[in-house]
Structure formats: C-alpha cells, structure tokens
C-alpha positions as CSV (number, residue, x, y, z in Angstrom):
1,M,1.7,-9.8,-3.1
2,K,0.9,-6.1,-2.5
3,E,-0.7,-3.5,-4.8
4,I,2.5,-1.4,-5.1
5,L,5.8,-2.5,-6.6
6,L,9.1,-0.5,-6.1
7,I,11.6,-1.2,-8.8
8,I,15.3,-0.3,-8.3
9,P,17.6,-0.5,-11.4
10,A,21.2,-1.2,-10.3
11,Y,24.5,-1.4,-12.1
12,N,27.7,-2.0,-10.1
13,E,26.1,-0.7,-6.9
14,E,27.3,-3.3,-4.3
15,K,28.5,-0.5,-2.1
16,N,25.1,1.3,-2.0
17,I,22.3,-1.2,-2.6
18,G,22.6,-2.9,0.8
19,G,22.1,0.4,2.6
20,V,19.1,1.3,0.5
21,L,17.4,-2.1,1.1
22,Q,18.2,-2.0,4.8
23,E,16.7,1.4,5.1
24,L,13.6,0.2,3.3
25,R,13.3,-2.6,5.8
26,D,13.9,-0.5,8.9
27,S,11.5,2.3,7.8
28,G,8.6,-0.1,7.4
29,T,8.2,0.7,3.7
30,L,8.2,-3.0,2.9
31,D,5.0,-3.4,4.8
32,Y,3.0,-1.8,2.0
33,M,5.1,-2.4,-1.1
34,D,7.1,-5.1,-2.8
35,V,10.6,-4.5,-4.0
36,L,12.3,-5.6,-7.2
37,V,16.0,-5.0,-7.9
38,I,17.0,-5.2,-11.5
39,D,20.7,-5.9,-11.7
40,D,21.8,-4.7,-15.1
41,G,24.6,-7.2,-15.7
42,S,26.8,-5.8,-12.9
43,A,30.5,-6.8,-12.8
44,D,30.5,-6.7,-9.0
45,N,28.4,-8.3,-6.2
46,T,25.2,-6.2,-6.6
47,S,23.0,-9.3,-7.0
48,Q,24.5,-11.1,-4.1
49,V,24.1,-8.2,-1.8
50,A,20.5,-7.6,-2.8
51,G,19.8,-11.3,-2.6
52,Q,20.5,-11.3,1.1
53,Y,17.2,-9.6,1.7
54,E,14.5,-12.3,1.6
55,E,11.7,-9.7,1.1
56,V,13.3,-8.5,-2.1
57,E,13.1,-10.1,-5.6
58,V,16.2,-9.8,-7.7
59,V,16.3,-10.1,-11.5
60,R,19.7,-10.2,-13.2
61,Q,20.0,-9.1,-16.8
62,V,22.3,-11.4,-18.8
63,Y,24.5,-8.5,-19.7
64,N,24.6,-4.7,-19.3
65,M,21.7,-3.5,-21.4
66,G,21.4,0.0,-20.0
67,Y,19.3,1.9,-17.5
68,G,16.2,2.1,-19.7
69,A,16.3,-1.6,-20.5
70,A,16.4,-2.3,-16.7
71,L,13.4,0.0,-16.2
72,Q,11.4,-1.7,-18.9
73,T,12.2,-5.1,-17.3
74,G,10.6,-3.8,-14.2
75,Y,7.6,-2.5,-16.1
76,K,7.1,-5.9,-17.7
77,Y,7.4,-7.7,-14.4
78,A,4.8,-5.3,-12.8
79,Q,2.4,-5.8,-15.6
80,Q,2.7,-9.6,-15.6
81,Q,2.4,-9.8,-11.9
82,G,-0.7,-7.7,-11.8
83,Y,0.4,-4.7,-9.7
84,S,-1.8,-1.6,-9.6
85,Y,1.0,0.9,-9.0
86,L,4.8,1.1,-9.7
87,L,7.4,3.4,-8.1
88,Q,11.0,3.6,-9.3
89,M,14.1,5.0,-7.5
90,D,17.8,4.8,-7.9
91,A,20.1,2.3,-6.2
92,D,22.7,4.8,-5.1
93,G,20.9,6.2,-2.1
94,Q,20.3,9.6,-3.5
95,H,16.5,9.3,-3.3
96,D,15.2,9.8,0.3
97,L,12.7,7.2,1.3
98,K,10.2,9.8,2.6
99,N,9.5,10.6,-1.1
100,L,7.9,7.2,-1.6
101,E,4.9,7.7,0.6
102,V,4.4,11.2,-0.8
103,I,4.3,9.8,-4.4
104,C,1.9,7.0,-3.3
105,R,-0.5,9.5,-1.8
106,R,-0.4,11.7,-4.9
107,L,-1.1,8.6,-7.1
108,G,-4.1,7.7,-4.9
109,C,-2.6,4.3,-3.8
110,F,-4.2,4.5,-0.4
111,E,-7.6,6.0,-1.4
112,Q,-10.8,4.0,-1.0
113,G,-13.8,4.4,-3.2
114,E,-14.3,7.1,-5.8
115,P,-11.5,9.6,-5.8
116,S,-12.4,13.2,-5.0
117,R,-9.8,14.6,-7.5
118,R,-8.3,13.8,-10.8
119,L,-5.5,11.3,-10.1
120,P,-2.3,11.5,-12.1
121,D,-1.0,8.7,-14.3
122,I,2.6,9.6,-13.5
123,V,4.2,11.5,-10.6
124,I,7.7,12.8,-10.8
125,G,9.9,13.8,-7.8
126,S,11.3,17.2,-8.6
127,R,14.4,18.9,-7.2
128,F,13.2,22.3,-8.2
129,L,9.8,22.8,-6.5
130,D,9.2,24.8,-3.3
131,G,9.8,22.3,-0.4
132,S,12.3,20.2,-2.3
133,D,15.8,19.6,-0.9
134,S,18.6,18.5,-3.2
135,F,22.4,18.6,-3.8
136,A,24.3,20.9,-6.1
137,M,24.4,19.9,-9.8
138,S,26.9,20.9,-12.5
139,K,26.2,24.0,-14.5
140,I,25.9,22.1,-17.8
141,R,23.3,19.8,-16.3
142,L,21.3,22.7,-15.0
143,V,21.4,24.3,-18.4
144,A,20.1,21.1,-20.0
145,I,17.3,20.8,-17.5
146,R,16.3,24.5,-18.1
147,M,16.3,23.8,-21.8
148,F,14.1,20.7,-21.3
149,Q,11.6,22.7,-19.2
150,W,11.3,25.2,-22.1
151,V,10.9,22.4,-24.7
152,I,8.0,20.8,-22.7
153,R,6.2,24.1,-22.4
154,M,6.6,25.0,-26.1
155,L,5.5,21.5,-27.4
156,T,2.8,20.6,-24.9
157,G,1.8,23.7,-22.8
158,Y,2.7,21.9,-19.6
159,R,5.1,23.4,-17.0
160,L,7.2,20.6,-15.5
161,T,10.4,21.4,-13.6
162,D,12.4,18.2,-13.5
163,P,11.7,15.9,-16.5
164,T,15.0,14.0,-16.0
165,S,14.3,12.8,-12.5
166,G,14.6,9.1,-11.9
167,L,12.3,9.2,-9.0
168,Q,8.8,8.5,-10.3
169,G,5.6,6.7,-9.6
170,M,2.9,5.6,-12.1
171,N,-0.4,3.7,-12.2
172,R,-1.0,0.5,-14.1
173,R,-2.2,2.3,-17.2
174,A,1.1,4.1,-17.6
175,F,3.6,1.3,-16.8
176,S,1.6,-1.2,-18.9
177,Y,2.0,1.2,-21.8
178,Y,5.8,1.4,-21.1
179,A,6.0,-2.4,-21.0
180,Q,4.9,-2.8,-24.6
181,Y,7.4,-3.2,-27.4
182,S,8.7,0.1,-28.9
183,N,6.7,2.3,-26.4
184,F,9.7,3.0,-24.2
185,D,13.2,4.3,-25.1
186,I,15.5,1.9,-23.4
187,K,18.6,4.0,-24.2
188,Y,17.7,7.5,-22.9
189,P,14.3,7.5,-21.3
190,D,14.0,11.1,-20.0
191,L,12.6,14.2,-21.7
192,N,11.4,12.2,-24.8
193,M,9.2,9.9,-22.6
194,V,7.7,12.9,-20.8
195,I,6.8,14.5,-24.2
196,Q,5.4,11.2,-25.5
197,M,3.2,10.6,-22.6
198,L,1.8,14.2,-22.5
199,L,1.0,14.0,-26.2
200,L,-0.8,10.7,-25.6
201,G,-3.0,12.3,-23.0
202,Y,-1.4,10.9,-19.8
203,H,-1.7,13.2,-16.8
204,I,1.6,14.0,-15.2
205,E,2.2,15.8,-11.9
206,E,5.2,16.6,-9.7
207,I,6.0,16.6,-6.0
208,P,8.8,18.3,-4.1
209,A,11.5,15.7,-3.6
210,V,14.3,15.2,-1.0
211,M,17.6,14.0,-2.5
212,H,21.1,13.4,-1.2
213,P,24.5,13.4,-2.9
214,R,26.0,10.1,-3.9
215,T,28.6,8.8,-1.4
216,Q,29.9,5.7,-3.2
217,G,30.6,4.9,-6.8
218,V,30.3,6.9,-10.0
219,S,27.2,8.4,-11.5
220,M,26.3,7.4,-15.1
221,H,25.8,11.1,-15.9
222,S,29.3,12.1,-14.9
223,G,31.7,13.9,-17.2
224,A,31.2,16.9,-19.6
225,L,31.5,14.8,-22.7
226,H,28.7,12.5,-21.6
227,A,26.6,15.5,-20.7
228,M,27.0,17.0,-24.2
229,K,26.2,13.7,-25.8
230,Y,23.2,13.3,-23.6
231,M,21.8,16.8,-24.7
232,V,22.2,15.9,-28.4
233,V,20.6,12.5,-28.1
234,M,17.7,14.0,-26.0
235,A,17.1,16.7,-28.7
236,L,16.9,14.1,-31.5
237,S,14.8,11.6,-29.6
238,T,12.4,14.3,-28.4
239,M,11.9,15.5,-32.0
240,V,11.2,11.9,-33.0
241,A,8.7,11.5,-30.2
242,F,6.9,14.7,-31.1
243,I,6.7,13.8,-34.8
244,R,5.5,10.3,-34.0
245,Y,2.8,11.2,-31.5
246,R,1.6,14.7,-32.3
247,R,-1.2,13.4,-34.6
248,R,-2.6,11.2,-31.8
249,W,-2.6,14.3,-29.6
250,G,-5.0,16.2,-31.8
251,K,-7.9,18.2,-30.5
252,R,-8.4,16.0,-27.4
253,G,-4.9,16.6,-26.2
254,K,-5.1,20.3,-26.7
255,K,-8.3,20.5,-24.7
256,V,-6.7,18.6,-21.9
257,L,-3.7,20.8,-21.8
258,Q,-5.7,24.0,-21.9
259,N,-8.2,23.1,-19.2
260,E,-6.4,20.5,-17.0
261,K,-2.9,21.7,-16.5
262,P,-1.3,20.4,-13.3
263,A,-0.9,22.9,-10.5
C-alpha cells in the first residue's frame, strides 16, 4: 500500500473509465499512488471495465446514491486503510493526469522532514488561474461560479476562483473529517463544503489545472433546469453551513484569514 490514494467516482462511465485507467497505467502514476474506483450503482459495465485493471480497487455501491455519497465512500476507505493523502478526479477523462503530480507537490506528499512552508489541508485544481487550460463552459455556469467566488470572499475573506472543481487533493486531517457522519454533504458537495472547511480553520489553496472537454456520455451538470436548481440548492446549503460553523470560526478563524490568506 502506498501513502497516496486516488479516488474516482463513476456513474455510467464504461466508455470513459477504461481510457482514464489505461492512461494512469501508461503514465507511471500508479507507481506512487493507489487507485480506487467507486461505481455509484451504474446501469452499464463501468465496474467490469474498471475491474480489468488488476492495480485498481473497485467498490460498487448497491444503488445510485449520488456523487457526494461516492466521494464519502472513498474518504471512509482512505481513512480505514491508513492513507496519508487522498486525491480525487472525475471518471470522464476531463482532468488531465499532469494535474495529479502538481497537487501532490503542493500538498507536500513527496517532502521529507520538516516542511519549509505551511502546507495546505486541501488543494483545488482551478480552471481560472493563470497557467490553467480548460474548455468553454455555459454562461449560466460561469455566472454561478462568479457568484460563488463572491460568497466565499464575503463570508470568509478568502479569494478562491473555482470552488466547484471536482479535481482536489487533501491530507489525512481533511479527508478523515469528511469521512465522519454528517460532516460531508453527500448531495451537493461544492461551495458549501469549501465554506465549511474554511470556517473550521482548514487551509485551502488552488493550483492552475489542465482540463479537457468530455468526449463520451452526458455530464451530470447538463441542462439549464439542473443549473438553476443547483444554484438554489447551493445557496441554501451554504447558508446552513455558515450558520452551523461560524461560531466555531470565532477569533481564531478570523486571525488565520487575516494573516495567512493563500497567495
């Protein structure tokens, strides 16, 4: 067992998951991290395709529980198996593998001895930083992300550019917290989770990410109606997270935000 676990939630991704896993094998990424595919009750052959790769562990949910539930299954697995770091990426091939090593280095996965800098608890791959390379998004999704950027800045003082990115890495402290009951929103884990972790004093940084357009299948974020529903749910769940955790933030959290904002 290695120190780093990569989790890949997948739902009806039989056309994409094989290519992602083959690229992980060919690139040598599997030399320094283990891989867990969480099949969220797919109706196709996602599990069978992933199971053809002997280096990869596959967990199949008994039914489709949703993206957040699949993620939390990965967090629980990582905690129980004793991993030090966890990375997560999508199964559709949109996240370029070169992002993984960059996230690992920012987390300090390869550092020996006492670190010379403050290491983040969570690293997010952003499509909006200088040096990033991404595909075009719908106007309504861009509006939602801009609104989320503003909400984070108003509520916490942090400036994060891509709080909805599914490309992330975290240390054991962060994913062990997510693994606990009621600490992770298994329905819509996006902006609300970022707000929650900032208010709890976790340190979050971003890296420029390289992403590609989906070539097969349908995104779970497709459709204007889904986008509007998503924005409403995010607004409500973020408000709940702020009310729930702002007391824990207190003076300590304000001091962190004033003096140790990420670059």
